[in-house]
N, C-alpha and C positions, 0 to 999 in steps of 0.2 A: 703792092709789092709783097712777094713771098720770100721769107728768109728761112733757109733750112740750115740748121747747125749740124756739123759733122764732127764735133769734138775739138778740144784744144782751142785753136783760133780759126778753124776752117768753116767757111760758109759757102753756100750757093744761093745767089739772090736772083729772083725772077720778076719780070714785069713785061706784059704785053708781048709775049713770045720770045723775049730776050732772056738769056741766062748767063751769069758770070760767076766765077769762083773767086774766093779770096783766101789766100794763104793755104793752099792745099797740102795737107799733111794727113794722109790716110794709111799708107803702107808704113809700118813701124809705129803707128798710133794704136795702143792697146784698147782705146775706148771707141774707135771708129767702127761703125757698122757697115759703111759703104766701102767699096774698093775704087782705086783710081779709074779702072775701066768702066765703072758705073757712071762717071761724071760726064755729062754732056753740056758743054758751054761754048760760047763764042769768044770769051776773053777770060784771062786770069789776072787778077789784081794782087800785087804783092806789097806788103808793108816793109819787109826787110829780108835779108839774105840768109838768116839762120835756118838750119836744116829742118827744124820743126815748123817751118812756114813755107818751105819751097820743095819739100821732098818729092812731090809728085808732079811738079811743073812740067817736066819734059814728057812724061807719059801722057798726061791729059792734053797738053798742047799739041803733041804729035797726032794723037787719036782724033782730035776735033779740028785740027788746023786753026787752033785758037791763037789770038794775039796775047802776048804777055805784056802787061802794063806794069812798069816799075820805075824807080829812080834810075837816072842815066847809067850809072855804073853797073847796077844789077841787070838792067835791060841789055846792056852791051855784052855782059857775060852770057846771057841766054841767047842773044843774037849770034854770038860766036859758035854756038852749038847748032845753028841752022834754024832756030825758031823765029816765028814772026814776032816782032817786038815793037812796042811804042814807048820810047823813053820820056820820062817826066822828071820833075824835081819838086822839092818842098816849096809850097806857096803857089805852084802852078796848077792850072785846071785845063781840062780839054773835054769837049763834047764828042762823044762817040755815038754810033747808032743805038747803043743800048742805054745811053744816059751820060751824065756828067760826072767826071772824076776830078776831085781836087785833093792834092797832098797837103797834109798838115805836119806840124812838128810832132816828133815823138822823141823821148829821151831814153836811149838804149844803145846797144851795139849793133853791128851789121856786117860782120866779117863773113866772107864766103868760105865755108869749110870744105877743104879738098884733101886728098891723100898726101899732098905735098905741103900742107900747112894752111893757114888762114890768110886769105887775100882780101884786099879792100873792096867792100861791097857798096860803097856810097853811104848816105845817111839813112837811118831808119825813119819811118814816117807813119802817120795815120792817114786814113782815107775817108773822105766825104763822098759817098756814092749817092747820086740823085737819079732815080728812075721814075718817070712820070712826075707826080707832085710829092713824092716821098723821099726823104733823105736818111740814109743809114751811115752812121759814123762808126768806123772800125778804128779804135785807138791804136791798134798794133800793140807791140810790147813797149810799155812805157812806164816811167816813173810819173808821179804826180808833178805837174808843173803849172805855173801861174797862168800861162796863156791858154789853158783850157777854158778859162773864163771868157776870153775873147772868142774862142771857137763857139761857145754857147751864145754869146751876144750877137755874133755876126751871122749865125746860121739857125734856121729852124730845123732842129734835129728830131726826127720821129722816133728813131731807135738808135741807141748807142751800145756798142759792145766794148766792155771795159775789162782789162785783166785784173784778176784778184789773187793770183797764185802766190804772191810774195816771192822773196829770194831773188828772182830775176826781173820782176816787174813790181808794180804796185801790189800791196796787200789789200785786204778788205777794207781796212780803216781809211786808207788813202783813196781807194776806189769810191767809197761813199762820198768823200769830198768832191772827187771828180764828177760824180753823177750830179751833184748839185750845180757844179760850175757849168757843165755842158747843157743843162736844161732839157734833156731828152724826155720825150713823153714816156718811153719805155727803156729799160736798161737790161742787157743780157750779160751775165758774167761769163768770162772766157779765161783761157790759159790757167786752168786749175785741174788737179786730180789726174792728169795724164801720167805723172810720175810722183813718187812719194814726197819728193822735195817741194812740190807745189800743191800739196794736199790742203784743201779748204772745204768749208761747208757752204755750198751755194745757197741753200735755203736760209741759213743764218744771214747771209748777205742780203737776200731778198727781203727778209724781215727788217733788216736795218734800213733798207731803202723805204719800205712802207712807213717806218717811223718818221721818215723825212717827207712823207707825202709823195714819194716817187714809186711808180709801178715797176717792179722787177719781174723778170721771167727767166727762170733757170731751165733752159732747154736741155733735154737729153739728146745725145747724138742720134740724128735721124729725125728729130722733131722739127716742125715748121711753125713759124709765126707769120700770120697774115696781118698787114696793116693797110 
């Protein structure tokens, strides 16, 4: 599995010729080094409907004829725009040609932001993505919650992406607890430094992980982790 970080909460994950994107936010992202037109994938997985997670869905999906995988309400929204969609929901899993997707809980909001106001976008979620024999847990935007212990107990997680930005999500202190609970072999901090309001020190977070015996990797936008 190859995991390429594109800043904020955006990833492209590859295995055995298959490529999927998670939460594409490149245009409007001051830290991104890639552009939406650079992304070549067969599917786009979404944790929730906020603009900093779905900004480039339509551009990437149309360019690649990619399938948008999301909770039912958000998938329906993109389906109404003519995109190929696969609706799912929390607790559900499905095996695609590229691998297995399972939606987990996340505690956050999920409104769809439009010029006419905010519309219901379904529940926010986390994603367990298994490709080959490796599993990547993208926690989405979430607070710390007790069932992260169950996620760690019930799944063998190779890499977890956990938000550390605070204000809108967990801060570093809670994310350190989450890292222990999900039992991942490696942890990548996400959702930080894109804006001043969520400014954090990822290296300090990685140091905190090391003190707990957990390997952390603070990827820069455009960098890749192979597992």
